[in-house]
C-alpha positions in Angstrom: -0.2 7.5 38.8 -1.2 3.8 37.9 -1.5 0.7 40.0 -2.4 -2.9 39.0 -4.0 -5.4 41.3 -4.2 -9.0 40.0 -6.9 -10.5 42.3 -10.7 -10.4 42.8 -11.7 -6.9 43.6 -15.0 -5.7 45.0 -16.7 -2.3 44.9 -17.9 -1.7 48.4 -20.7 0.4 49.9 -18.8 3.6 49.3 -17.9 2.5 45.8 -14.2 2.2 46.4 -12.5 -1.0 45.2 -10.8 -3.4 47.6 -9.6 -7.0 47.4 -12.5 -9.5 47.9 -12.6 -10.6 51.5 -12.4 -14.2 52.6 -15.7 -16.0 52.0 -17.0 -13.4 49.5 -19.2 -14.9 46.7 -17.0 -13.9 43.8 -19.3 -15.3 41.1 -22.4 -13.5 42.5 -20.3 -10.3 42.5 -19.3 -10.8 38.9 -23.0 -10.8 37.9 -23.3 -7.2 39.1 -20.8 -5.8 36.6 -22.1 -3.7 33.7 -20.3 -6.1 31.3 -22.1 -9.1 32.7 -25.5 -7.5 32.4 -24.9 -6.5 28.8 -23.5 -9.9 27.8 -26.4 -11.7 29.4 -28.9 -9.5 27.5 -27.2 -10.5 24.2 -26.5 -14.2 25.0 -28.7 -16.5 23.0 -28.9 -19.3 25.6 -28.8 -19.8 29.3 -25.2 -20.8 29.7 -23.3 -17.7 30.9 -19.9 -19.4 30.9 -20.0 -20.3 27.2 -21.5 -17.3 25.4 -23.4 -17.3 22.2 -23.8 -13.6 21.3 -25.8 -11.7 18.7 -25.0 -8.0 18.2 -27.2 -5.0 17.6 -25.2 -3.6 14.7 -22.2 -4.4 12.6 -19.6 -2.2 10.9 -16.8 -2.8 8.4 -14.3 -0.5 6.6 -13.5 -0.7 2.9 -10.2 -2.5 3.5 -12.1 -5.7 4.4 -15.8 -5.6 3.7 -15.5 -7.1 0.2 -14.1 -10.4 1.5 -16.8 -10.4 4.2 -19.5 -9.9 1.7 -18.0 -12.5 -0.6 -17.9 -15.0 2.2 -21.5 -14.2 3.2 -22.6 -14.4 -0.5 -20.9 -17.8 -0.9 -22.7 -19.0 2.2 -26.2 -18.1 1.0 -27.0 -14.7 2.6 -30.4 -13.3 1.7 -30.5 -10.0 3.7 -28.6 -8.2 6.5 -30.4 -9.2 9.7 -29.2 -6.1 11.7 -27.9 -2.7 10.6 -24.6 -3.2 8.8 -22.5 -0.1 8.1 -20.1 -0.2 5.3 -17.6 2.7 5.7 -15.2 3.9 3.1 -12.5 5.5 5.1 -9.3 3.3 4.7 -8.4 3.2 1.1 -10.0 6.3 -0.3 -6.8 8.2 -1.4 -4.7 5.2 -2.4 -4.6 5.2 -6.2 -2.5 2.0 -6.6 -4.1 -0.5 -9.0 -6.1 1.9 -11.1 -9.9 1.6 -10.6 -9.9 -1.1 -7.9 -10.5 1.0 -4.8 -13.6 2.7 -6.2 -14.6 -0.6 -7.8 -14.8 -1.9 -4.2 -16.9 1.0 -3.1 -19.3 0.4 -5.9 -19.5 -3.2 -5.0 -20.2 -2.3 -1.4 -23.0 0.1 -2.4 -24.6 -2.6 -4.6 -24.6 -5.0 -1.6 -26.3 -2.4 0.5 -29.0 -2.0 -2.2 -29.5 -5.8 -2.5 -29.3 -6.9 1.2 -30.4 -3.7 3.0 -27.5 -2.0 4.8 -26.0 1.4 5.5 -23.4 3.0 3.1 -21.1 5.8 4.3 -19.5 7.2 1.2 -15.8 8.2 1.1 -14.6 11.2 3.1 -17.8 11.5 5.2 -16.5 9.9 8.4 -14.0 7.6 9.9 -16.0 4.4 10.7 -15.7 4.6 14.5 -16.7 8.3 14.6 -19.9 7.5 12.5 -20.7 4.6 14.9 -20.3 6.9 17.9 -22.5 9.6 16.3 -25.2 7.4 14.8 -25.2 3.8 16.1 -23.8 3.4 19.6 -26.2 3.4 22.6 -26.3 2.4 26.2 -26.5 -1.4 26.8 -25.8 -2.2 23.1 -23.3 -4.5 21.5 -21.6 -3.7 18.2 -19.2 -6.0 16.3 -16.8 -4.5 13.8 -14.2 -6.0 11.4 -11.7 -3.3 12.6 -9.7 -3.9 15.8 -10.6 -0.4 17.2 -14.3 -1.1 17.4 -14.7 0.6 20.8 -17.8 2.5 22.0 -17.6 1.9 25.7 -17.8 5.5 26.6 -21.3 5.6 25.2 -22.3 2.4 27.1 -21.8 0.1 24.2 -19.7 -3.1 24.3 -17.8 -2.9 21.0 -15.7 -5.8 19.8 -13.2 -5.8 16.9 -12.9 -9.1 15.1 -11.9 -10.7 11.9 -14.3 -10.7 9.0 -15.3 -14.3 9.5 -17.1 -13.4 12.7 -18.9 -10.5 11.0 -20.0 -12.9 8.3 -21.4 -15.3 10.9 -23.5 -12.5 12.3 -24.8 -11.7 8.8 -25.8 -15.3 8.4 -27.7 -15.3 11.7 -25.1 -17.2 13.6 -23.6 -16.4 17.0 -20.3 -15.1 18.3 -19.1 -17.9 20.6 -16.6 -17.5 23.4 -15.9 -18.2 27.0 -17.2 -15.4 29.2 -14.2 -13.1 29.5 -12.7 -11.8 32.7 -13.6 -8.2 33.6 -11.1 -5.7 35.0 -12.1 -2.6 36.9 -10.4 0.6 35.7 -10.8 2.9 38.7 -10.4 6.6 37.7 -10.0 9.4 40.3 -9.0 13.0 40.1 -9.0 15.1 36.9 -6.3 15.7 34.3 -4.0 18.8 34.4 -4.5 21.3 31.6 -2.5 20.2 28.6 -2.8 16.5 29.5 -5.1 14.8 26.9 -6.8 11.5 26.4 -3.9 9.9 24.6 -1.7 10.6 27.6 -4.1 8.7 29.8 -4.4 5.9 27.2 -0.6 5.5 26.8 -0.2 5.3 30.5 -2.7 2.5 30.5 -1.3 0.7 27.5 2.3 1.0 28.8 1.4 -0.5 32.1 -0.6 -3.5 30.8 0.4 -4.7 27.3 3.7 -6.4 27.9 2.6 -8.2 31.0 -0.7 -9.4 29.4 -2.8 -7.9 32.2 -5.7 -7.0 29.9 -5.3 -9.6 27.3 -8.7 -10.8 26.0 -10.5 -9.1 28.9 -13.2 -6.5 29.2 -12.2 -3.2 30.9 -14.9 -1.6 33.0 -14.2 2.1 33.7 -15.7 3.3 37.0 -14.9 5.8 39.7 -15.3 9.5 40.4 -12.7 10.4 37.8 -15.1 9.4 35.0 -17.3 12.4 35.7 -14.3 14.8 35.4 -13.9 13.8 31.7 -15.9 15.0 28.7 -17.5 12.3 26.5 -14.9 12.9 23.8 -12.1 12.6 26.3 -13.5 9.3 27.4 -13.7 8.2 23.8 -10.1 9.1 23.2 -9.0 6.8 26.1 -11.5 4.1 25.2 -10.5 3.6 21.6 -6.9 2.9 22.7 -7.8 0.1 25.0 -7.4 -2.1 21.9 -3.6 -1.5 22.2 -3.6 -3.0 25.7 -4.9 -6.3 24.1 -8.3 -5.9 25.8 -11.3 -7.6 24.2 -13.7 -4.8 24.9 -14.6 -1.9 27.2 -17.5 -0.3 29.0 -17.9 2.9 31.0 -20.4 4.2 33.5 -22.8 6.6 31.9 -24.1 9.9 33.2 -25.7 13.2 32.1 -22.8 14.0 29.8 -23.5 10.8 27.8 -27.2 11.6 27.8 -26.5 15.1 26.4 -24.2 13.7 23.7 -26.8 11.2 22.5 -29.5 13.9 22.6 -27.3 16.2 20.5 -27.1 13.5 17.9 -30.8 13.0 17.8 -30.7 9.7 19.8 -31.7 10.7 23.3 -33.8 7.5 23.5 -30.6 5.4 23.4 -29.5 6.7 26.8 -29.9 4.9 30.1 -27.7 5.1 33.2 -25.2 2.3 33.5 -23.3 1.6 36.7 -22.0 -1.6 38.5 -24.2 -2.8 41.3 -23.1 -2.6 44.9 -20.8 -5.5 45.6 -19.7 -5.9 42.0 -16.7 -8.1 41.7 -13.9 -7.9 39.2 -11.0 -10.1 38.2 -8.5 -7.4 38.7 -8.1 -3.7 39.2 -6.3 -0.8 37.4 -6.2 2.4 39.4 -5.3 5.6 37.6 -5.0 9.0 39.4 -5.8 11.3 36.5 -4.3 14.3 38.3 -0.9 12.5 38.3 -0.8 11.6 34.6 1.9 13.3 32.6 2.2 14.2 28.9 3.3 10.9 27.4 5.1 9.6 24.3 5.0 6.1 22.8 8.4 5.4 21.2 8.8 3.6 17.9 7.8 0.8 17.3 4.8 0.0 19.5 2.1 1.9 21.5 3.2 0.1 24.7 6.7 1.6 24.6 5.2 4.6 26.6 7.0 6.9 29.0 6.6 10.5 30.1 8.0 13.1 27.6 9.9 14.4 30.6 11.7 11.1 31.1 12.6 10.9 27.5 14.1 14.4 27.5 16.1 13.6 30.7 17.6 10.5 29.1 17.5 11.5 25.5 20.8 10.2 24.2 20.5 6.7 25.7 16.8 6.2 24.8 17.2 7.5 21.2 20.2 5.2 20.7 18.1 2.2 21.8 15.3 3.1 19.4 17.9 3.6 16.6 19.3 0.2 17.3 15.8 -1.4 17.2 15.0 0.4 13.9 18.3 -0.9 12.4 17.4 -4.4 13.5 14.0 -4.1 11.8 15.4 -2.5 8.6 18.2 -5.0 8.3 21.0 -4.5 5.8 19.0 -3.0 3.0 20.0 0.5 2.1 21.8 3.0 4.2 21.8 2.7 8.0 18.8 3.8 9.9 19.5 7.1 11.7 17.7 8.8 14.5 20.5 10.2 16.6 20.8 13.1 14.2 17.4 14.3 15.4 19.1 15.4 18.6 20.2 19.0 18.1 21.6 21.2 20.9 20.3 18.6 23.4 16.7 18.5 22.1 14.8 16.0 20.0 13.7 17.7 16.7 10.7 16.2 14.9 10.1 16.3 11.1 6.4 15.7 10.8 3.2 15.9 12.9 -0.2 14.4 12.3 -3.5 14.3 14.2 -6.0 12.0 12.7 -8.7 9.4 12.8 -10.8 7.8 15.5 -8.3 8.7 18.3 -6.9 12.1 17.3 -9.4 13.7 14.9 -12.1 14.7 17.5 -13.4 18.2 18.0 -11.9 18.9 21.4 -8.4 17.7 20.4 -8.4 20.0 17.4 -9.9 23.0 19.2 -7.2 22.6 21.9 -4.5 22.6 19.1 -5.9 25.8 17.7 -5.6 27.4 21.1 -2.0 26.3 21.5 -1.0 27.4 17.9 -2.7 30.8 18.0 0.0 33.3 16.9 2.2 30.6 15.5 3.5 30.4 11.9 4.6 27.0 10.9 7.7 27.4 8.7 7.8 25.8 5.3 11.3 24.5 5.9 10.7 22.6 9.1 8.1 20.5 10.8 4.7 20.1 9.0 1.3 19.5 10.6 -1.6 17.7 9.1 -5.1 17.3 10.7 -7.8 14.9 9.7 -11.1 15.6 11.5 -12.9 12.4 12.1 -16.2 13.3 10.3 -17.7 15.9 8.0 -20.0 17.1 10.9 -16.9 17.7 13.0 -15.2 19.5 10.1 -18.3 21.7 9.5 -18.4 22.9 13.1 -14.7 23.5 13.1 -15.3 25.8 10.1 -18.4 27.4 11.5 -16.7 28.3 14.7 -13.6 29.6 13.0 -11.3 27.0 14.5 -10.4 25.5 11.1 -9.5 29.0 9.9 -7.2 29.7 12.9 -5.4 26.4 12.2 -5.0 27.3 8.6 -3.5 30.7 9.5 -1.1 28.9 11.8 0.1 26.7 8.9 -1.8 23.4 9.6 -3.4 21.6 6.7 -6.9 20.1 7.2 -7.6 17.0 5.3 -10.6 14.7 4.6 -12.1 12.3 7.1 -10.1 9.2 6.4 -7.9 6.7 8.2 -5.0 7.2 5.8 -2.3 8.4 8.2 -3.0 5.7 10.7 -3.3 3.0 8.1 -0.1 3.9 6.3 -1.6 4.9 2.9 -1.1 8.7 3.2 1.5 11.1 4.7 4.4 8.7 4.6 7.5 10.4 6.1 10.7 10.6 4.2 13.5 8.1 4.8 15.0 8.4 8.3 12.4 11.0 9.3 10.6 11.0 12.7 6.9 11.6 12.8 4.8 12.4 15.9 1.1 11.4 15.6 -2.1 11.2 17.5 -3.3 8.0 15.9 -3.8 4.5 17.2 -0.6 2.6 16.2 3.1 3.1 15.4 4.2 -0.3 14.3 7.0 -0.7 11.8 5.8 0.3 8.3 2.4 1.5 9.8 3.6 4.9 8.5 3.9 3.4 5.0 7.7 3.0 5.0 9.3 -0.2 3.6 12.1 -1.4 5.7 12.8 -4.4 3.5 13.4 -2.0 0.5 15.7 0.2 2.4 13.1 2.8 3.3 12.7 3.4 7.0 11.0 6.0 9.1 9.8 6.1 12.7 6.6 7.2 14.4 6.0 8.1 18.0 2.6 8.5 19.4 1.6 11.6 21.4 -1.5 13.5 22.4 -2.7 16.3 20.0 -1.9 18.9 22.7 1.7 18.0 23.0 2.0 17.7 19.2 0.7 21.2 18.9 3.2 22.4 21.6 6.0 20.7 19.7 5.0 22.3 16.4 4.8 25.7 18.1 8.3 25.1 19.4 9.7 24.7 15.9 9.6 20.9 16.1 11.5 20.6 19.3 9.8 17.9 21.5 7.7 19.7 24.0 5.0 18.6 26.4 1.9 20.7 26.4 2.3 21.2 30.1 5.6 23.0 29.5 3.8 25.9 27.8 2.9 29.0 29.8 -0.2 31.1 29.4 -2.2 28.9 27.1 -5.9 29.7 27.3 -8.0 26.6 26.5 -11.2 28.1 25.2 -13.0 24.7 25.4 -15.7 25.6 22.8 -18.9 23.5 22.7 -19.4 21.2 19.7 -22.6 21.5 17.6 -23.7 18.5 15.6 -25.5 19.1 12.3 -27.8 16.1 11.6 -28.6 17.3 8.0 -25.1 16.2 6.9 -25.6 12.5 7.4 -29.3 12.6 6.5 -28.5 13.9 3.1 -25.2 12.1 2.4 -25.4 8.6 4.0 -27.4 6.0 2.2 -29.4 4.2 4.9 -31.2 1.2 3.3 -31.5 -1.1 6.3 -34.7 -3.1 5.9 -35.0 -2.0 2.3 -33.0 -4.6 0.4 -34.0 -5.7 -3.1 -32.8 -9.2 -4.1 -33.2 -8.2 -7.8 -30.4 -5.5 -7.4 -27.3 -6.7 -9.3 -24.0 -6.9 -7.6 -21.4 -4.8 -9.4 -18.1 -6.5 -9.4 -15.0 -4.8 -10.7 -12.3 -6.8 -12.5 -10.1 -7.0 -9.4 -12.7 -8.7 -7.2 -11.7 -12.3 -7.2 -13.4 -15.4 -5.9 -11.9 -17.4 -3.1 -9.8 -20.4 -4.4 -11.0 -23.9 -3.6 -9.9 -25.0 -0.2 -9.7 -28.7 0.6 -11.1 -30.3 3.8 -8.7 -31.1 6.6 -6.8 -34.3 5.9 -6.1 -37.0 8.5 -2.4 -36.1 8.6 -0.5 -32.9 7.7 3.0 -32.6 6.5 4.0 -29.0 7.0 7.1 -27.3 5.6 8.3 -24.4 7.6 8.0 -21.4 5.3 8.7 -18.8 8.0 10.4 -19.1 11.4 10.7 -16.0 13.5 12.4 -15.2 16.8 10.2 -12.3 17.8 6.6 -11.1 17.7 5.0 -11.2 14.2 2.3 -8.5 13.8 -0.7 -8.6 11.5 0.8 -5.5 9.8 3.7 -7.7 8.9 1.6 -10.6 7.9 -0.4 -8.4 5.5 1.0 -4.9 5.3 -1.1 -1.7 4.9 -0.2 0.8 2.3 -0.6 -0.1 -1.4 -0.8 -3.8 -0.7 -4.2 -3.4 1.0 -5.5 -2.0 -2.3 -5.5 -5.6 -3.5 -7.7 -6.7 -0.6 -10.4 -7.9 -2.9 -8.2 -10.2 -4.9 -7.0 -13.1 -2.7 -4.1 -14.2 -4.9 -2.7 -10.7 -5.6 -3.0 -9.7 -1.9 -1.3 -13.0 -0.8 1.7 -12.0 -2.8 2.5 -9.3 -0.2 2.3 -11.7 2.8 5.2 -10.9 5.2 7.0 -8.9 2.5 8.4 -6.4 4.9 9.5 -9.0 7.5 10.5 -11.9 5.3 10.6 -11.2 1.5 11.3 -14.9 0.7 8.2 -16.2 2.5 5.8 -16.0 -0.4 8.1 -17.8 -2.8 8.7 -20.6 -0.3 5.0 -21.0 0.5 4.0 -21.0 -3.2 6.5 -23.7 -3.9 5.0 -26.0 -1.3 1.5 -25.2 -2.6 2.7 -26.1 -6.1 4.0 -29.4 -5.0 0.7 -30.2 -3.2 -1.3 -29.3 -6.3 0.8 -31.6 -8.4 0.3 -34.4 -5.9 -3.5 -33.9 -5.8 -3.9 -33.6 -9.5 -1.4 -36.1 -10.8 -0.3 -38.3 -7.9 2.8 -38.5 -5.7 5.0 -39.5 -8.7 4.4 -35.9 -10.1 6.0 -34.2 -7.1 9.2 -32.6 -8.3 10.6 -31.7 -4.9 12.7 -34.8 -4.2 12.9 -34.3 -0.4 9.1 -33.7 -0.1 8.4 -36.8 -2.3 10.7 -39.0 -0.2 9.2 -37.9 3.1 5.6 -38.3 1.8 6.4 -41.9 0.7 8.0 -42.8 4.0 5.2 -41.4 6.1 2.6 -43.0 3.9 4.1 -46.4 4.6 4.7 -45.6 8.3 1.1 -44.3 8.9 -0.5 -46.9 6.8 -2.6 -44.4 4.9 -3.7 -43.8 1.3 -2.0 -41.2 -0.7 -4.7 -38.6 0.0 -4.5 -39.2 3.8 -1.6 -36.8 4.1 -1.9 -33.2 3.0 1.2 -31.1 2.2 1.2 -27.5 3.3 3.2 -24.7 4.9 3.5 -23.4 8.4 5.0 -20.3 10.2 6.4 -20.4 13.7 7.3 -17.8 16.3 7.0 -16.9 20.0 4.0 -14.6 19.4 1.9 -14.2 16.3 -1.0 -11.9 15.6 -0.5 -8.6 17.5 -2.4 -5.7 16.0 -5.1 -5.3 13.4 -8.2 -7.5 13.2 -7.9 -7.8 9.4 -8.7 -11.4 8.4 -6.3 -11.2 5.4 -3.5 -11.8 7.8 -4.8 -15.4 8.0 -6.6 -15.8 4.6 -3.4 -14.8 2.7 -1.5 -17.6 4.5 -4.3 -20.0 3.5 -4.4 -18.9 -0.1 -0.6 -19.6 -0.2 -1.2 -23.1 1.1 -0.7 -22.5 4.8 -2.3 -25.0 7.0 -1.1 -24.2 10.5 0.7 -21.6 12.7 2.8 -22.8 15.6 3.3 -20.2 18.3 4.2 -19.7 21.9 1.0 -17.6 22.1 -1.4 -15.7 19.9 -1.4 -12.0 20.7 -5.2 -11.7 20.4 -8.4 -13.7 20.3 -9.3 -12.1 17.0 -6.2 -13.4 15.2 -6.8 -16.9 16.5 -10.4 -16.7 15.4 -9.2 -15.6 11.9 -7.0 -18.7 11.7 -9.8 -21.0 12.6 -12.3 -19.4 10.2 -9.8 -19.9 7.4 -9.1 -23.5 8.4 -5.6 -22.9 9.7 -4.7 -24.8 12.9 -3.8 -22.4 15.7 -1.1 -24.6 17.4 0.3 -23.4 20.7 3.3 -24.8 22.5 5.1 -24.0 25.7 8.3 -25.5 24.3 11.1 -23.5 22.7 11.0 -23.1 19.0 14.4 -21.7 18.5 15.7 -24.9 16.8 12.9 -24.8 14.2 14.3 -23.5 11.0 12.9 -22.6 7.5 12.8 -25.7 5.4 12.1 -28.1 8.3 9.2 -30.5 7.9 6.7 -31.0 10.7 4.2 -33.8 10.9 0.8 -33.4 12.6 -0.4 -37.0 12.7 -4.1 -38.0 13.2 -5.3 -34.4 13.4 -8.7 -35.1 11.7 -9.4 -37.9 14.1 -8.3 -35.8 17.1 -10.7 -33.0 16.1 -13.6 -35.4 15.6 -12.9 -37.0 19.0 -12.8 -33.6 20.7 -9.1 -33.8 21.6 -7.0 -30.6 21.5 -3.6 -31.8 22.9 -1.3 -33.0 20.1 2.2 -34.2 19.5 3.8 -32.5 16.4 6.9 -34.3 15.1 9.8 -32.8 13.3 10.7 -35.4 10.7 13.8 -33.8 9.3 17.2 -32.9 10.9 17.3 -33.8 14.6 13.9 -35.4 15.0 11.9 -34.5 18.0 8.3 -34.2 19.3 6.7 -30.9 20.3 3.8 -30.9 22.7 1.1 -28.7 21.3 -2.5 -27.7 22.0 -5.3 -26.2 19.9 -6.7 -24.6 23.1 -10.4 -24.5 23.8 -12.4 -25.0 20.6 -16.2 -24.8 20.3 -18.0 -27.6 18.5 -18.6 -25.2 15.6 -14.9 -24.3 15.4 -14.0 -28.0 15.2 -16.4 -28.4 12.3 -14.9 -25.3 10.6 -11.4 -26.7 10.9 -12.5 -30.1 9.6 -14.3 -28.5 6.7 -11.2 -26.6 5.7 -12.6 -23.1 6.3 -15.8 -21.3 7.2 -16.9 -21.0 3.6 -16.7 -24.8 3.2 -18.5 -25.4 6.4 -21.5 -23.3 5.4 -21.5 -24.8 1.9 -21.7 -28.3 3.5 -24.6 -27.1 5.7 -26.5 -25.8 2.7 -26.0 -29.1 0.9 -27.3 -31.0 4.0 -30.3 -28.7 4.2 -31.0 -28.9 0.5 -30.8 -32.7 0.8 -33.6 -32.7 3.4 -31.5 -34.0 6.2 -32.0 -32.6 9.7 -29.8 -29.5 10.3 -28.2 -28.9 13.6 -26.4 -25.7 14.6 
């Protein structure tokens, strides 16, 4: 079904992949990949090893565009240099905090009026569906501040990053990175009826996430199997490549892509894309589509994927494992987490089903569900089914063709085009319930539950077809391929361009600097952030023994409603994983503020004061030469969303560094740098590092100025020891950002330099 090959692979004269033969010019072959050609076209200088990229378009959802706009405004933005789409699809239905959600939408619209952007009002489209329909095109690159920015099926390299990288593009800067490796994904065969795009995606994610095979790489989909898939099917696989930790993705294009673009009024955006003969890749993933089974990703990660058949064959054992993991996550709060009671008469019975967003809410998925559910009546005392089509044009055609009506008669409820179910702000299951969903993620509390408060539910990921089969079977877990005599009608989708033309405000190129920015009372300015000191004394405010996700660092749900108020949002940092973290970090921040404002004698924490005095004498530095801050440690940090608040909230609370065995994604590491947080990495065990320990990072400012990345971090309390660390590869600009204390400070310094008439260098 799937095979991985971790060596240089060449596409030969027949197009079939094979290991590169001895003497083959690997570098010349890499230049023949689609990814290389697109990267070269967007690179702003001749060095193809160290890329400086500019994008054709940008996109942000409402859960992070305010902070991006505030950063750009503080850095002197005058207009949006490329089309910038502000989508309002994440926090539309969340009423927490009174007026603040709509205040943010009004603020976004006022920025579009002033700087010349594109505003997609609430309920019109999920951001990625709008970008597919209206912005993606062959050979383009699009940067988004959402991790699922993926438009490879339409020939566009899409990259999801933190808001700082989007702000850089708004200011005319470049996206800088080492040229990433490219992995060929060779598809052959065609899927069996009932096997959907999520089944293929979970097969891919399950085989590649845990071993890091795709981490920070570009996936290039090639092979005869591509032509057997519709464009929407390809999109459904493509968007899930984020969950394999890939940086981006690109697919060969064909007549189906051309027809899709023509239907959306953008036929001129098409051109054929294919790797050149002799294209060389850094690895290979082979997938036989005809052998893919209906899959399920168990709680609490998309990579915990296995065939539904295998789960049913080993139901008691696997459910017990998931229940134990859920109990570990929930801890001692409230009643025990239960999942075994979902097994009834030897079958797993599900409580809730949802199909939504950029992965599930596409036309073909929903039409297939209607075919499976025809003649079904969903009982009011069992499983429920909610469907969120990904855009109003999709919803309109589902209604025009009678598909929406058939679903309604079956008992499904159709909802607006929002990301709510995937983001954890709508459709939260009851305590101890099991929900099956065709969405992108199933992390703990991604469903909106609160393990730390004794509220715990579980989400499993499945394809829309198997979800419909399960609903038809009264909630008993059922693969779509188990059903007999389902006629898949495969209706053709018809896009109505009048919907967006009349409802989306496209003001690109029409900005008016006289337009006022409308800022609601919750929209807060960023607090002052000091430049990097010569030495850092860091108190461990959080020490973790397993992966820390961005959803844990800054949870979705009602917490994200405060996304535009840095201090309020920071109060939710790690609240589900470690409720004591915020208080510990704030106490360290308070001590540092006292020291800065009133001197070391004002520090009330006796241990901190004693250590600072000792180190000041030992290092021979002035009082301001050492900064006091907090740090978190763990084996892996940053898996999941691209939201920059996972880093900025740490900084607002006084965090100055993370210390990890690895960072799960490039985007999280970039977020740390852009907020002036040191991304320290070590190969040494951190098991002995505990909350309350103090770590010294000596001479860090000098090290960055001198271009050094390898450091020795000292534990100065308890059993003292040195930890060998590295900051990894840093660009010159990243070093300057860290020295300045954050991206905002760096740009402010540049403006002062330019205003002073001094020569400005990039």
